[in-house]
C-alpha positions as CSV (number, residue, x, y, z in Angstrom):
1,X,-13.3,-262.9,-3.5
2,X,-9.8,-262.4,-4.2
3,X,-6.9,-264.0,-5.9
4,X,-4.7,-264.6,-2.8
5,X,-5.4,-262.3,0.1
6,X,-2.6,-264.1,2.2
7,X,0.7,-262.9,0.9
8,X,4.1,-263.8,1.9
9,X,3.5,-267.4,3.0
10,X,5.8,-269.6,1.3
11,X,4.1,-272.8,2.6
12,X,0.8,-271.8,1.0
13,X,2.5,-270.9,-2.3
14,X,4.3,-274.2,-2.5
15,X,1.4,-276.3,-2.0
16,X,-1.0,-273.9,-4.2
17,X,-3.4,-272.9,-1.4
18,X,-5.4,-269.9,-2.1
19,X,-7.7,-267.7,0.1
20,X,-10.9,-266.8,-1.9
21,X,-13.1,-265.4,1.0
22,X,-12.4,-263.9,4.3
23,X,-15.1,-262.1,6.1
24,X,-15.9,-261.4,9.7
25,X,-14.6,-264.5,11.2
26,X,-15.3,-266.8,8.3
27,X,-12.9,-267.9,5.5
28,X,-12.9,-270.0,2.4
29,X,-9.6,-271.5,1.0
30,X,-9.2,-273.6,-2.1
31,X,-6.2,-276.2,-2.8
32,X,-5.7,-277.7,-6.1
33,X,-4.9,-281.7,-5.8
34,X,-1.5,-281.7,-7.3
35,X,0.6,-284.6,-7.5
36,X,3.2,-283.4,-4.7
37,X,0.5,-283.3,-2.0
38,X,-0.5,-286.8,-2.5
39,X,0.8,-290.2,-1.0
40,X,1.0,-293.5,-2.6
41,X,-2.7,-294.1,-2.9
42,X,-3.0,-290.9,-4.9
43,X,-5.0,-289.5,-2.1
44,X,-4.0,-286.2,-0.4
45,X,-1.8,-286.6,2.4
46,X,-3.5,-286.4,5.8
47,X,-0.7,-283.9,7.0
48,X,-1.9,-281.4,4.2
49,X,-5.5,-281.9,5.3
50,X,-4.3,-280.9,8.8
51,X,-2.8,-278.0,7.4
52,X,-6.1,-276.9,5.6
53,X,-7.7,-277.0,8.8
54,X,-5.1,-274.9,10.5
55,X,-4.9,-272.3,7.8
56,X,-8.6,-272.0,7.4
57,X,-9.3,-271.3,11.1
58,X,-6.2,-269.0,11.2
59,X,-7.6,-267.1,8.2
60,X,-10.9,-266.7,9.7
61,X,-9.4,-265.5,13.0
62,X,-7.2,-262.8,11.0
63,X,-10.4,-261.6,9.4
64,X,-11.5,-260.2,12.6
65,X,-8.4,-259.4,15.0
66,X,-7.2,-256.0,15.7
67,X,-4.4,-254.8,13.5
68,X,-0.9,-255.7,15.0
69,X,-2.2,-258.9,16.7
70,X,-1.9,-262.4,15.5
71,X,-2.5,-266.0,16.4
72,X,-0.4,-269.0,17.2
73,X,-1.8,-272.4,16.9
74,X,-1.5,-274.1,20.4
75,X,-3.8,-277.2,19.7
76,X,-5.4,-278.8,16.9
77,X,-7.9,-281.8,16.3
78,X,-8.8,-283.3,12.9
79,X,-11.1,-286.0,12.4
80,X,-10.7,-287.8,8.8
81,X,-14.0,-288.5,7.5
82,X,-13.3,-289.9,3.8
83,X,-10.2,-290.4,1.3
84,X,-9.4,-286.9,-0.1
85,X,-9.8,-287.3,-3.9
86,X,-10.8,-285.0,-6.6
87,X,-9.6,-281.7,-8.5
88,X,-9.5,-279.5,-5.4
89,X,-10.2,-279.3,-1.8
90,X,-12.0,-276.4,-0.1
91,X,-11.6,-275.4,3.4
92,X,-14.3,-273.4,5.3
93,X,-13.3,-271.9,8.6
94,X,-15.0,-270.1,11.1
95,X,-14.2,-268.7,14.6
96,X,-16.2,-270.3,17.3
97,X,-15.1,-268.1,20.2
98,X,-12.7,-265.3,20.7
99,X,-11.5,-264.4,24.0
100,X,-8.7,-262.1,25.2
101,X,-5.8,-264.7,25.0
102,X,-7.3,-267.7,23.4
103,X,-9.4,-268.2,20.2
104,X,-11.1,-271.4,19.2
105,X,-12.3,-271.9,15.5
106,X,-13.5,-274.9,13.5
107,X,-13.1,-276.0,10.1
108,X,-14.6,-278.1,7.5
109,X,-12.6,-279.8,4.5
110,X,-14.8,-280.7,1.4
111,X,-13.7,-282.0,-1.8
112,X,-15.1,-280.6,-5.2
113,X,-18.3,-282.7,-5.0
114,X,-19.1,-281.1,-1.9
115,X,-18.5,-284.2,0.4
116,X,-16.9,-283.7,3.7
117,X,-13.2,-285.0,4.0
118,X,-12.4,-283.9,7.4
119,X,-13.6,-281.5,10.3
120,X,-11.4,-279.9,12.8
121,X,-10.9,-277.7,15.7
122,X,-7.9,-275.2,16.6
123,X,-7.1,-273.1,19.3
124,X,-4.9,-270.1,18.8
125,X,-3.1,-267.9,21.5
126,X,-3.2,-264.4,20.6
127,X,0.0,-262.1,20.5
128,X,1.3,-259.2,19.0
129,X,2.8,-259.7,15.5
130,X,6.4,-259.4,15.1
């Protein structure tokens, strides 16, 4: 495990997202539930949960692509299963299928009690990093 494998990501820094595991097409990220990511009902905003899906799949992808390549999100679907409350959220991502130009991955978002908050699929287009 590492403190934060993903560096130079201002958005992740802003919301407190940390990469804690990254290995062979799988990732685990943690997000503390802070006031700034909640909405009026004191639950985590759905856009932040969608960001977790995107980040978890992107991290899983990054763990197995060749150096100099990266992915750009081209499509994403999120199913929200229950309200997101608790002290932290855990995002678990994995690559489902990697082709030459497209990669499909899935993510499960859980609360700190192990309950599934959301599930999602994301498709990335591969391209050289700039």
